[in-house]
C-alpha positions, 0 to 999 in steps of 0.5 A, a space after each residue: 865076741 862080735 869083734 872076733 866074729 868080724 875078724 873071721 868075716 873079714 879074714 875068712 878066705 885066709 883062715 880057710 886056707 890056713 886050716 882046711 887041710 890040717 891033719 886032725 886025725 890024731 885028735 879025731 880018734 879019742 873022740 870018735 871012739 866014744 861016739 856011737 857008729 853013725 851017731 849025730 855030731 854037733 860041730 860047734 864052731 865049724 869054721 871051714 867045715 874041715 871036721 864036719 866033712 871028715 865026720 860025714 865021710 865016716 858015716 856020721 850025721 852032722 849038724 854044723 854051726 858057726 857064728 861067722 856068716 862068711 865061714 858058714 857060706 864057705 863051710 856049706 859049699 865044702 860039706 854040701 849041706 846047710 850050716 846054721 849061722 848062730 852063736 854059742 849062747 843060742 844053742 837050744 837043742 835038748 838031748 840031740 847029739 851023741 857027740 859035740 866037737 868044739 875044736 878051737 872055737 870056745 876059746 873065743 869066749 870069756 871065762 864068764 860066758 863059758 859056764 852057761 855055754 857049757 851047760 847048753 852044750 851039756 843039755 844038747 848032749 844025750 846021756 853018755 854023750 861026749 864032748 871034745 874041746 880044745 883051747 890054746 894052752 896057758 893062762 892068757 885071757 884077752 885080745 890078740 891079733 884081732 880076736 879074743 882068746 881064753 887059754 886053759 891049763 889042765 887045772 883051770 879047765 878042770 875048775 871050769 868043768 866043775 861048774 857044770 855037774 853033768 860034764 866029767 873030764 875024762 882025758 886031756 892031752 897037750 899037743 903042738 899046733 897041726 898047722 905048718 910052722 906053728 908046731 911050738 904053739 901048744 894046745 890043750 885037748 880034752 875029752 869030756 863025757 856027760 853022765 
């Protein structure tokens, strides 16, 4: 993970330029429709702050975090509030959030790391809270373009979530990348509820 974070520290400006203006509205609705109005959302791996800014604009309380120091600084300036510099493994909140938004972030964890991290995410959610997660679609796991990726299909994601009994997969969709020129890259999006 450290090499991946180093990549984001070194390429932060380029990453922000590539992602900050991407239109994510189609992804927001299935998630936000399940989060109580004005509720508290954890943006898990907030990157540029794009999604945090949208949630704040819509009246939600947002806690944002990222493992890259450079992205934390950029996101803080963009959303106008502090961003926690912390790693997924350090999540320690209990029953704090109505929703957790993990857009293109947990995909940098290894398959061995994910059950423990997802348990921490579950612990941070209130009962009946909702989690959005997205991964590149497929069965690849390894290093690509300076970063570690773990891809998922519907079946492999279902198997992963079965390791955390409180999390229940309620909806999946496969969509193209929202960034210009990358529409042929497929993403697996999932809505997961804590019960």
